C-alpha positions in Angstrom: 112.2 84.1 118.6 115.0 82.4 116.7 115.6 84.1 113.3 114.8 80.9 111.4 111.5 80.3 113.2 108.6 80.3 110.8 105.7 80.2 113.3 105.0 81.5 116.7 105.3 79.4 119.8 102.8 78.9 122.6 103.7 79.1 126.3 101.8 78.3 129.4 102.9 80.4 132.4 101.8 79.4 135.9 102.1 81.3 139.2 101.4 84.8 138.0 101.3 87.0 141.1 97.9 88.7 141.6 99.5 92.2 141.3 101.1 91.4 138.0 97.8 90.0 136.7 96.0 93.1 137.8 98.6 95.4 136.1 98.5 93.4 132.9 94.7 93.4 132.8 94.5 97.1 133.6 97.0 97.8 130.8 95.0 95.6 128.4 91.8 97.5 129.2 93.5 100.9 128.9 94.9 100.0 125.5 91.8 98.2 124.4 93.9 95.2 123.5 93.7 91.5 124.4 95.6 90.3 127.5 97.6 88.1 125.2 98.7 91.0 123.1 99.7 93.1 126.1 101.7 90.2 127.6 103.5 89.6 124.3 104.3 93.3 124.0 105.5 93.6 127.5 107.7 90.5 127.3 109.1 91.6 124.0 109.8 95.1 125.2 111.5 93.8 128.4 113.7 91.3 126.7 114.4 92.9 123.3 113.9 96.5 124.1 111.1 97.3 121.6 107.8 95.6 120.7 107.8 93.5 117.5 105.3 94.9 115.1 103.0 92.8 112.9 104.8 92.3 109.6 102.5 91.9 106.6 105.2 92.1 104.0 104.4 88.6 102.8 101.0 90.0 101.7 102.1 93.2 100.1 101.7 93.2 96.3 99.8 89.9 96.3 96.4 91.3 95.3 95.5 90.4 91.7 92.6 92.3 90.1 89.5 90.1 89.7 86.8 91.7 87.5 84.2 89.1 88.6 84.8 90.0 92.3 84.6 93.7 91.5 81.3 93.3 89.7 79.8 91.5 92.7 81.1 94.3 95.1 79.8 97.0 92.8 76.4 95.5 92.6 76.2 95.4 96.4 77.0 99.1 96.6 73.9 100.0 94.7 71.2 101.6 96.8 67.7 100.5 96.1 65.8 103.8 96.6 62.4 102.0 96.9 63.7 100.0 99.9 64.9 103.1 101.7 61.6 105.1 101.7 
């Protein structure tokens, strides 16, 4: 992907040989990943040499404490002993 690209692109690939389809689907099942994820990983590894990992750096440090939210969550964590008899 171009360094300045901000969003991922979509491709439509036609003419996948049956043996390639089988190998990709087998790898997806083995890894317990989607076929899309496996295809992206394999293409990236073949062309760049290593898979591109998900980057969540734009989310790091963004959480702001919210007392109202915490109160709701805390109330949901209470166990009603009468209901669990």
